[in-house]
C-alpha positions, 0 to 999 in steps of 0.5 A: 515475611519482610525478607521474603517480600524483598526477595520476591521484589528483587526476583521480579525486578530482574525478570522484568529487566531480562524481558526488557533486554530481550524485547529490545534485542528482538526489536533492534535486530529483527524489526528495526534492521530487518534485511531487505533481501529475503533470500538469494538465488546465486547472484540474484537477490529476492527482496521482501518488497518484491515478494509483497507485490507477488503476494498481492497479485496472488491473493488478489486473483483468488479474491476476485475469482471468488467475488465475480459471481456477486456482480450483477450482471455477471460480466467476467469469467475466470479466464478474463481475470487471468488476461486482465492480470497482465495488464494490471501488472504492466500498469502498476510497474510502468505507472509506478516508475514513470510517476516516481520520476514525473511527480517527484524527480521531474524527469521523464526521458531517462533510462533510470525508469527501467532500473527497477532494482533501485526502487522508487514507485509512486502509488499515484503513478501506479493508479494512473498506469492501472487506469490506462491499462484498464481502459485498454483491456476494457476496450479490447475485450468489450467489458464495462470499465467501472465493473472492472474498476470495482474488482481492481480497486477492491484489491488495492488495500491488500497491495497497500498493506503489504507494500507498506510493510515492504517499505518499512523493511527497506527503511523507506517512508520516513515520519516527521520528528515527534516526542510522543513515542519517546524513548522508543521512537523519535519520529512518527511511524507513518508507514504503519499509519498508512498500512493501517488506514490504506490497508486494513481500514480501506479494505473493510470499507470497500470489501462489501459484496453487496456493493458490487451490485452497484456498478462504480460504487467500490471504485468511487469509494476507493478514490475518495477514502484512499485520497483522504487517508493519504492526504492526512498521513502526509502531515506527519510524513517526510515529504518527497516534494512540495508544491506551495503549502501542500506536498505533491502527494497531497495535491494528487490525493485531492485530485483522487478525492474530487474524481471519486466524488464526481464518480460517486455522484454520477453512480 
């Protein structure tokens, strides 16, 4: 019995060791060092980050078209959403790129803004771009701006979640050093903190169809909670730039919280 007991322990030890080696191999080869390029067509590389944006727009379109009937009064048709998508895409890309250079690189008049394959998108800049695009669309198509804002901001967590996964694959958004996760990690996995808070949690907060009956409710809560989540995660994130005791992103997030609070108070 004693010999059998030791043999079982010996076998379990080696099985455990093999499993640990397998997990470490998968983690190092397919998770930590995942290739940013999903596939190539000739000399053109299709990146996971770009696919994340594409998936965001497709899922968001489906979600919005299934949701517009819950707005009261019903103010949008399916064709309106198709038209609005072009404005939103332009706002996200132009706003995100311009924001990256204005907020963090302190440049404006540079052709680098158009080199989108080199990466660099400011979320806060994208928000500004979408606000401007929404203002233009609402003015031209005679739509209620806050009703439009409710539909757009409801979809932002989808893009935030998928975008953060894309950031991880690109090895972007680094966390500050920590001993909490040793020996597996030497820094905070801040990209996953943000994917969870700004993606999953924020979506659960915003996606309540009954909120669509109160114009501006979803929009105001988006600004408040995104700003709050981003402000907090910045404490464990390697800053892209600072202004005084806070990072630039934290100051921008404070602005979002204030704006959202004013909107919430008025509506």
